[in-house]
Each structure stands twice: as structure tokens, then as C-alpha cells.
C-alpha positions in Angstrom: -16.5 -8.8 -7.3 -13.4 -7.9 -9.3 -9.8 -7.2 -9.2 -7.5 -5.0 -11.2 -3.9 -4.4 -11.5 -1.7 -1.9 -12.8 1.8 -0.4 -12.4 5.3 -2.8 -11.8 5.2 -6.3 -14.1 8.4 -7.4 -15.0 7.7 -10.6 -13.1 4.3 -11.0 -14.1 3.2 -10.5 -10.4 0.5 -8.0 -12.0 -1.0 -9.8 -14.2 0.1 -12.4 -17.3 0.0 -11.3 -20.7 -2.1 -13.5 -23.1 0.0 -14.4 -25.8 -0.5 -13.0 -29.2 0.5 -14.1 -33.0 2.0 -10.1 -33.5 4.7 -9.1 -31.2 6.5 -5.5 -32.1 9.2 -4.0 -29.9 7.5 -2.4 -27.5 5.7 -5.4 -26.1 8.5 -5.9 -23.1 7.8 -2.5 -22.1 4.3 -2.9 -22.3 4.6 -6.2 -20.1 6.5 -4.2 -17.4 4.4 -1.0 -17.4 0.7 -1.7 -17.1 -0.7 2.0 -17.1 -4.3 0.8 -17.8 -5.9 -1.4 -15.0 -6.1 -4.9 -16.5 -8.7 -7.2 -14.8 -7.2 -10.1 -13.5 -8.9 -12.9 -15.3 -7.7 -15.6 -14.0 -8.7 -16.4 -10.3 -10.9 -13.2 -11.0 -13.1 -14.5 -7.4 -10.3 -13.9 -5.3 -10.7 -12.7 -1.7 -7.4 -10.7 -0.6 -4.3 -9.4 -2.3 -0.7 -8.9 -0.8 2.0 -7.6 -2.9 5.8 -7.3 -2.7 8.0 -5.7 -5.1 8.4 -9.3 -7.4 5.6 -11.3 -5.8 1.8 -11.4 -5.2 -0.3 -13.5 -2.9 -3.8 -13.8 -3.7 -6.2 -15.3 -1.0 -9.5 -17.2 -1.9 -12.2 -16.7 1.0 -14.4 -19.5 -0.9 -14.0 -23.0 -1.1 -10.9 -24.4 0.2 -9.1 -20.8 1.0 -6.4 -21.8 -0.7 -3.2 -18.9 -1.7 -2.5 -18.0 -5.4 0.8 -17.3 -5.7 2.2 -15.3 -8.6 5.9 -13.3 -9.5 9.2 -14.0 -9.3 10.0 -18.1 -8.0 6.5 -18.2 -6.9 6.1 -21.7 -5.4 7.2 -22.0 -2.0 9.2 -25.4 -2.8 8.7 -26.9 -6.3 11.1 -24.1 -8.0 8.6 -23.1 -10.5 8.6 -19.4 -11.7 5.4 -19.5 -12.7 2.4 -18.7 -10.9 1.0 -21.8 -8.7 -1.9 -22.7 -6.0 -0.5 -23.6 -2.9 -2.9 -25.9 -0.9 -3.8 -23.9 2.2 -6.9 -25.0 3.4 -8.4 -23.2 5.6 -6.5 -20.1 5.5 -8.1 -16.9 6.5 -5.5 -14.4 5.8 -2.4 -13.9 3.8 1.1 -11.6 3.3 4.1 -11.6 1.4 7.2 -10.2 1.2 10.4 -10.3 -0.9 11.6 -13.4 1.6 8.5 -14.6 3.5 4.7 -16.0 2.9 3.3 -15.3 6.1 -0.3 -17.3 6.6 -3.3 -17.1 9.4 -5.0 -20.2 10.2 -7.5 -20.5 12.9 -5.6 -22.1 15.3 -2.0 -21.2 13.9 0.1 -18.7 12.3 2.5 -19.9 10.0 5.2 -18.0 7.8 7.5 -19.6 5.3 10.7 -18.5 3.8 10.7 -18.5 0.0 14.2 -18.9 -0.4 14.3 -22.5 1.2 13.3 -25.3 -0.5 12.2 -27.0 2.7 8.4 -28.2 2.7 8.0 -27.2 6.2 7.2 -23.7 7.7 10.1 -21.9 9.2 8.5 -20.5 12.1 5.2 -21.3 13.7 2.9 -20.3 16.9 -0.3 -21.9 18.3 -3.3 -19.8 18.6 -5.7 -19.9 21.5 -9.0 -20.0 19.6 -11.1 -18.9 22.8 -8.7 -15.8 22.8 -10.6 -12.4 22.2 -7.5 -11.4 19.8 -7.6 -14.7 17.8 -9.3 -13.1 14.5 -6.8 -10.1 14.2 -5.8 -9.3 10.5 -2.2 -9.6 9.5 0.7 -8.8 10.3 -1.4 -8.3 14.0 -1.0 -11.7 15.4 -2.0 -12.4 19.3 0.5 -10.7 21.4 2.4 -9.1 18.6 3.0 -9.1 14.6 4.6 -10.5 11.9 7.5 -8.9 10.5 8.6 -9.2 6.7 12.1 -9.9 7.7 13.6 -12.3 10.5 12.9 -12.3 13.1 9.5 -12.8 11.8 7.8 -12.2 15.3 7.9 -9.2 17.7 5.6 -8.7 20.6 3.5 -6.1 21.6 2.6 -4.3 24.7 -1.1 -5.7 25.6 -2.0 -2.0 26.8 -1.6 -0.7 23.4 -5.0 -2.8 22.5 -4.0 -2.8 18.9 -6.7 -2.8 16.1 -4.8 -2.6 13.1 -0.9 -2.3 11.7 0.9 -1.1 8.9 4.2 -1.9 8.0 6.6 0.5 6.0 10.0 0.1 4.3 11.4 0.6 7.8 8.8 1.7 10.3 5.6 0.8 11.7 2.2 2.5 12.5 -0.5 1.2 14.4 -4.0 2.0 15.5 -5.7 1.1 18.7 -9.0 0.3 19.5 -9.6 4.0 20.6 -8.7 5.7 17.5 -5.1 6.8 18.6 -2.4 6.7 16.2 1.1 5.4 17.3 4.5 4.7 14.9 7.9 3.3 15.5 11.3 2.5 13.3 13.2 4.9 11.4 12.4 8.4 11.0 14.8 9.9 9.0 12.2 10.9 6.6 9.7 12.3 8.9 7.4 9.3 8.4 7.2 8.6 12.4 5.3 12.1 12.6 6.8 13.2 15.6 8.4 16.2 13.9 11.9 15.2 13.9 13.6 12.7 12.1 15.3 10.4 14.6 14.3 6.4 15.5 11.8 5.3 18.2 12.5 1.9 19.3 9.2 1.5 21.1 5.6 2.7 19.7 5.3 5.9 20.6 2.0 8.1 20.4 1.7 10.9 17.2 0.9 13.7 19.8 -0.4 15.7 17.0 -3.0 13.6 16.2 -4.1 13.3 19.8 -7.8 13.6 20.5 -8.6 13.0 17.0 -10.2 9.8 16.7 -8.4 7.7 13.5 -10.1 4.5 11.7 -7.6 3.3 9.4 -3.7 3.6 8.7 -1.0 3.1 6.1 2.4 3.1 5.4 4.5 3.4 2.7 8.2 3.2 1.9 8.8 6.4 4.0 5.5 8.3 4.6 2.4 7.1 6.4 -1.2 8.0 6.3 -4.3 7.4 8.5 -8.0 8.2 7.9 -10.2 10.5 10.4 -13.5 9.0 11.6 -15.0 11.7 9.6 -12.8 10.5 6.4 -10.5 13.2 6.5 -7.0 12.1 5.3 -3.9 12.9 6.9 -0.4 12.2 5.9 3.3 12.6 7.0 6.7 11.5 5.7 9.0 11.9 2.5 7.2 13.7 -0.5 10.1 13.4 -2.9 7.6 11.8 -5.8 4.4 13.7 -4.4 3.0 10.6 -2.6 1.9 12.9 0.7 -0.1 15.0 -2.2 1.8 18.0 -1.2 3.4 20.2 -3.7 6.7 18.4 -4.6 9.8 20.6 -6.1 11.2 17.5 -8.2 7.8 17.1 -10.1 6.8 21.0 -10.2 10.3 21.4 -12.0 10.2 18.1 -14.5 6.7 19.3 -15.3 7.8 23.0 -16.0 10.9 21.7 -18.0 8.7 19.4 -20.5 6.6 22.6 -21.3 9.5 25.5 -20.7 13.0 24.3 -20.6 14.1 27.9 -20.6 12.4 28.8 -17.1 13.4 28.0 -13.6 10.6 27.1 -11.3 10.0 29.2 -8.1 12.3 28.4 -5.3 11.1 27.5 -1.8 10.9 30.4 0.6 11.3 30.8 4.4 8.3 30.7 6.4 9.2 31.9 9.5 9.0 35.2 11.7 5.4 35.7 9.7 6.8 36.1 6.9 4.0 36.8 3.6 4.6 34.4 0.7 5.0 35.7 -2.5 6.3 32.4 -4.2 5.0 28.7 -4.4 6.4 26.6 -0.9 7.8 22.8 -1.5 7.7 20.5 0.9 10.4 17.6 0.6 9.8 16.1 4.1 6.3 16.4 6.1 7.6 15.8 9.5 4.2 16.5 11.1 0.9 15.0 10.0 -0.9 17.6 7.7 -4.6 17.3 6.1 -4.5 16.8 2.6 -7.2 18.1 0.9 -9.1 15.8 -2.2 -10.8 17.8 -5.2 -14.0 18.0 -5.4 -14.5 17.3 -1.5 -15.0 13.7 -0.5 -15.2 11.4 2.1 -12.3 8.8 1.9 -13.3 4.7 2.9 -9.9 3.1 2.8 -5.9 3.9 1.8 -3.0 1.9 0.8 0.6 3.1 0.3 3.4 1.8 -2.2 7.1 2.5 -2.0 6.5 6.3 -3.2 2.8 6.3 -4.4 -0.6 6.5 -2.6 -4.1 5.6 -3.3 -7.4 6.2 -2.0 -11.3 4.6 -2.3 -13.7 6.9 -1.6 -17.2 6.4 0.0 -18.8 7.1 -3.4 -16.7 4.1 -5.1 -13.7 6.4 -6.9 -9.9 5.8 -6.9 -7.6 8.4 -6.3 -4.2 8.1 -6.9 -1.2 10.3 -6.4 2.8 10.3 -6.4 5.8 8.3 -8.4 3.5 6.8 -11.7 6.9 5.4 -13.6 5.4 2.3 -13.8 1.5 3.2 -14.7 0.9 2.2 -11.0 -1.4 5.3 -10.6 -3.7 4.2 -13.4 -3.7 7.4 -15.3 -2.6 5.6 -18.5 0.7 7.5 -18.4 3.7 7.0 -16.6 3.7 10.3 -15.0 3.9 11.5 -11.6 1.7 13.4 -9.5 1.5 15.6 -6.4 -2.3 16.0 -6.1 -5.0 13.4 -6.0 -6.4 12.9 -8.9 -9.4 10.0 -10.1 -8.6 7.3 -11.9 -11.1 7.7 -14.5 -10.8 4.1 -15.6 -13.6 2.9 -13.3 -16.3 5.5 -13.8 -15.9 4.9 -17.4 -16.6 1.3 -16.9 -19.5 2.0 -14.7 -17.4 0.4 -11.8 -17.7 1.2 -8.0 -14.4 0.6 -6.1 -14.5 -1.1 -3.1 -11.0 -1.9 -1.8 -7.5 -1.3 -2.8 -4.0 -2.5 -2.2 -0.9 -1.1 -3.4 2.9 -2.9 -3.9 5.7 -1.0 -3.6 5.4 -0.6 -7.4 1.8 -1.7 -8.2 -1.6 -1.3 -7.4 -4.7 -3.8 -7.2 -8.3 -2.5 -7.1 -11.6 -4.5 -6.3 -14.6 -2.8 -8.1 -18.2 -4.3 -8.4 -21.0 -3.2 -11.0 -22.7 -0.1 -10.2 -26.5 -0.3 -9.2 -28.7 1.4 -11.4 -31.4 3.0 -9.7 
């Protein structure tokens, strides 16, 4: 399996550029904005990747299962700012934020303060290895979940029977074993999917999805996404940059001004009382889950959200991205933003089958394998 990275790279958290004998005036810009997927040659056999705005943590699932840190002040305690390998023998999962690195071991959970010089975790919890919930994937842990900010641990009611959890900028999206979706946290951008813009202190079921079984959830800065059992994609929240894959007024206006600066785009019109639409409708906030069409029709296997962009992998191994693309995080060899899912042609051109995708706030990482020849 080969991993690729693209997007924001100001702290070399996406990849370390190889030094060449010649450097031009554009070299610094190319280092910050990586718009073409670049293979992560060093430690290419990594197992999982977690990314924050300026940091990346890669977990090796083979041999000693160590964690490889890259980005701003990468080392936990040495003070080094370059990529480092942390001795975490036996670690089975890892997630990173701007302030903490959380690690899951078979018998314990640890959280390290990346801004501290202490050579010991700032928080630790023992795990009962006999428990049925001891094999949860971070940020879920037995009895609760790990947060990216202090306090690190938050409890969850056992009746939820959580299967997976996604943490956004200010909200959480939880998937139960039964396929129901619960959300809580800030709701100012419709990211909770309850139809309003108010916060929820406790997990509340997304009623619009009730009766439909979901198999995966993801959360971005202020938007949320889930995948139904049939591979359908449901989205809600903020759409300022087209991250929901719905018509964005800002993006359409920018695109139209580039082609015809004198012409104004059509304005949004009311849809109440059954009025007939003669102009295009733009969506800035989608407070209820909406079904997104990916063309050509396909089944979605997995999805991940950045701060204002989204990436999805189909069952046929294609990668689709959309939303904010200022740093090349969409992988389309441009820094253009999109409000419609578009296939990343790089992988098909390289005869690669995409199997996984992980979004950082402003970058994207994908795992791919060579397509089998029949």
C-alpha cells in the first residue's frame, strides 16, 4: 500500500521536499501548496495517518508499531522541529491535534501534551483487556472519547452503543451499532443536522435519518457527512466553500467573475408557497441532511472531511474531492475550489486503486494500491 499527500505543507507536514541544486522564486510557494498528489516515499509502509493543521502522525502497523511525527515542533520532548520517530512499541492507534497526541495501546490510553517538555503522558487511562469495548478506534475509548482539547476524556452513556465517532471543529457526530446518527456541540452552521442553528449539550439523534441505517460518519470544521448502507452520501452544515457538494454562491460568483467580470450571477430566490424557480438556488447553510449526487453514479466506500473540503472513495477505487481548494488539497493540480464532487484523475492515470482517505484541516492523504490486471 502506498500513501500520497497533497494540500497545505507550510510545516512540511504533508511531505518533505527533496533538495535540488536549482531553486527559483516559486519554490517556496510550491512547498506550501501541493496541488498534485505526492507519494510519501519515506516510511511508505505506514499503516494509518492522522493530521491536524500543522502536524501529522503516522502509525506503523508492522514491526514495532512506532509513530512517525512530522510538522511543527514534531518531537514530543526533544524540541526538534523535523520529522521524528517516537518509540511507542505496541501502539495500535493514534490521533493528533495541535496540542495533544493520543495513543491507544492494548491495555491503556495515553495523551501527550505536545507543548510540554515532560517525558510522560499528561493523561493516562488503564483498559480492561477483557472488556468487549477494548478494541474501539480513536477517538472512541471504553466509556467515552478523547477530545483534541483539555479536558482530554469525556464520558458517553453506555446505552448509545457507539460504533464510531468523528470530531469536527466544534461538534461531534456519533454512529451507533444500529446505524443511527447522533450529534452534539455547536450548531451555528447547521452542522448538527437538527434543522436549527442552536447548540446541543448532549447527544441527540438526527431525526431526518431515522429509519435509514448508516455505516460511516465524518465531521469537518462546520459540516458533517455520513454514508448509508447503500453507499449514498448525506451532507449537512456549512457550504460556504462548496464542502457539501451543493451550489455555493461564493464559488459560482468567483468563477463567473473570472469569465465575465461585468455579469452578476443569479440571486437566490424563495422556495416557499410552491413558487416556481426560474433562477439558480444557492445554499450557504444546510441544516438538514441532504443527499448528494456523485456523477457518474457510484457507491461510496469511505469519506473524510477537512476544515472546508471533503474527500470520498468509491467502491471501485476512485477518489472524489470538493470544497475549498486554496492549498491544492483537492488534488486536481489547481488551487480552485469546487461545489461539485470531481474525480481526482491522478490515481486512475497512474493505474492506482484508492482504498482510504484521511483529511487534515487543509490537506489530504490517500492510500492506494496498484490495480490488478485481469
